[in-house]
C-alpha positions, 0 to 999 in steps of 0.5 A: 825241595828240602823235605827236612824242612818242617811245616810246624815244629809241633807234632799234631795229634791228627793230620786231616788230609783234604779241605772239603766239607767233610775235612772241614767238619772233621777239623772242627769236631776233633779240635772241639774235642781237644785234639791238636789238629792240622788240615792239609789241602793241596789246592790254593783254597779249601772246598776246591774239589767235590765240595765246590759244586752241589745242590746245597740241600740239607737232607733228612735221610728219608731215602738213604739205605736203611740201617746204613752208616750213611743214614746214621751220619745224615741224621746226626749231621742234620741234628747237629746243623739244626743245633749250631746254625743259629749261633754260627749265623748259618742259613736254613730255609725249611722249604720241605720237598716233594718226591713227585711221580710223573708216570704211573710206574713212578706213582706205583713206587711211592708207597714203598718210598714212603714206607722207607722214609718212615722206617728211616725215622722220618715220620712226618713224610706223607703221601699227597694226591695231585690236587693237593700237590698243585695247590701247594705248587701251582706252577708244576706241570699238570702231568704230576700225578702224586707225591710224597711230602717231606717237610724236613728237607731244607736249603742251606749255603754249601760254602759258608757252612764248611768255612764256618766249621773250619774257622771254628777249628782255627779259632780254637787252635787248629792249623790249616796248610793250603797249597800243601799236597801230601806226596808221601809219608812213613809210619814209625814209632807210633806216628806219621811223618808226612811228606808234602809239597811244602815240607814235612809234617809230623802227626800221630794219626792221619784221617784221609778226607781226600775225596776224589783222590782218597783211594790214591792217597790210601794206595800211596801211603798204605800200599792198598785201597779198599775202593776205587773212585770213579768220578761222577759228573753232575751238571747244573743249570741255574735260572734267573732269580725271577724263577725262584717264585715258581717253586716253593719246595724242593722238587725231587724225582723218584730215585733210581738204584744209581742216582737220586735223579734230577732235582729242581731246587731254589737256592738260598741266594735267590735262584732256581736250579735244575740238576745234577746229571750223573755221568761216570768218567775217569778224569778226576779234574774234568768238570766241563759242561756240554751244550747237549746235556745242559739243554736236556736239563733245561728241557727237563726243568721246563717239562716240570715247570712250564713257566721256566721256558720264559726264564733266562739262564744265569749260570751253568756249572758242573761238579764231580762226586767221589763215587766208587764201586760200592753204594755205601760210604767207605769209612775204615780204620787201619789201627796198626798205623793210626789211619782212618779213611773217609772215602766215597762220600757222595752227594749226601756229604754236605748233609752228613759231614757233621755226623761223619765227623762225630762217627770218626771221632768215635772210632779214633777215641774208642780206647780213649786218647786223653783229650779234654773237650774245650769248655767254652769254644769260640764260635765264629759268625759265617758270612751272610750271603743268603737272600733272606739274611740282612746283607752287608750292602744294607748296613751303614758304611758298607763302602762301594758295591763291587758286584751289583748283580749279587750286591757284594760290597768292597768291605765283604771282598776285603774281609774275604782276602784276609786271615788264614782262610783268605781267598787266594783265587777268583774261585775261592772269592766267589765261594766267600762272597758270590762276586761274579756269580750273578747275571753278568757273570763278572762282565761288569765287575771283573776289572774292579776286582782285579784292582782290589785283589792285586797281590792276593791271588796266586794267579792275578786277575789283571791282564798282562801288559806287554809291548805291542 
């Protein structure tokens, strides 16, 4: 490869490495503040790493470490999401949550959790007894002893939000390069020359948002890393849409020192899910599931909501969280080389992303960079995928319905195949439209999708035709 070839003729103010939810939020914030931004993602589509699988909960921070950067970023991200979600067409279901105690030991821990929630600036958290809990959630097992109600916990779409963040950055002047792995680089004369799989890119500053590979990127380009990622796998089970009537609020466990535990939660797409597990591993790519663990999740769900025993499972999936040896986020500056690392952003990354971006811009602009914020930025509209939103299939002239399980129209699929954030794989198309994510898991619509997406995907869906 000729590394003298440049990706772009300009020198960017900031190169953001990693197209997960944090990278997308970062690109939006820096662009709106007037910086010239390039985002580099090594995968074919954005959101292809840790951000592709999570519980899609907008957290209040009630149980975050007190006085921590994580808490500050969650709270700031929560506030900004509430400020922008209507203008950007982002879903928000204010379901609230219950931290439920199932044993006497867990019940004894509730007062301390409540005190922590109040100290963390969540004053409307309240303790409720078993009778009040069953009145609010009649399908819960009678084994539930008490709970803390947190009204502000909410459900959002884990994919339309970061897509909208990055789309706003693009609409206001940012650039995005996918299939663009950073393989090396050098800092000289106040700027970075980054070597990538697609050529060379020049930038004055670099922000490492590489998620599961953040420590390796630091070691490769800086020579050292202040943390080591140990991927933490979380497996999930998704029950049929009929199960969504069995819980109104998010059902949270009493957390442990290591994990928030297994959650029962509705999704904005109309399902009920249970998960995640917390399994540390060395592989940064293995997001496989296993029958024994999935059965344990089903059993845990049925134990908390007995009626789930009669509900079919629609889907299973697993995601990897970029955990490390520290409990806190690893956000640090290397000012003599114009580098900021945003590492070990674990399960709260979706909630905190906008707040993390605010914090990092503050670090970057501490001594003033002379950028002028965009006065009237363009505001995109997110794809409408939530069940409670008016969907495209309900609009006139929507064309053919391709995925009947999730009611995805041909118009939605064709729109997702266009533009700088076009889906370039089936996984990317799923996150943009939910096609193949319903009851039949693509059994009925895959052939139709193969024809529509022909020529758009890096790896075609169409079967190869050869000689017998």
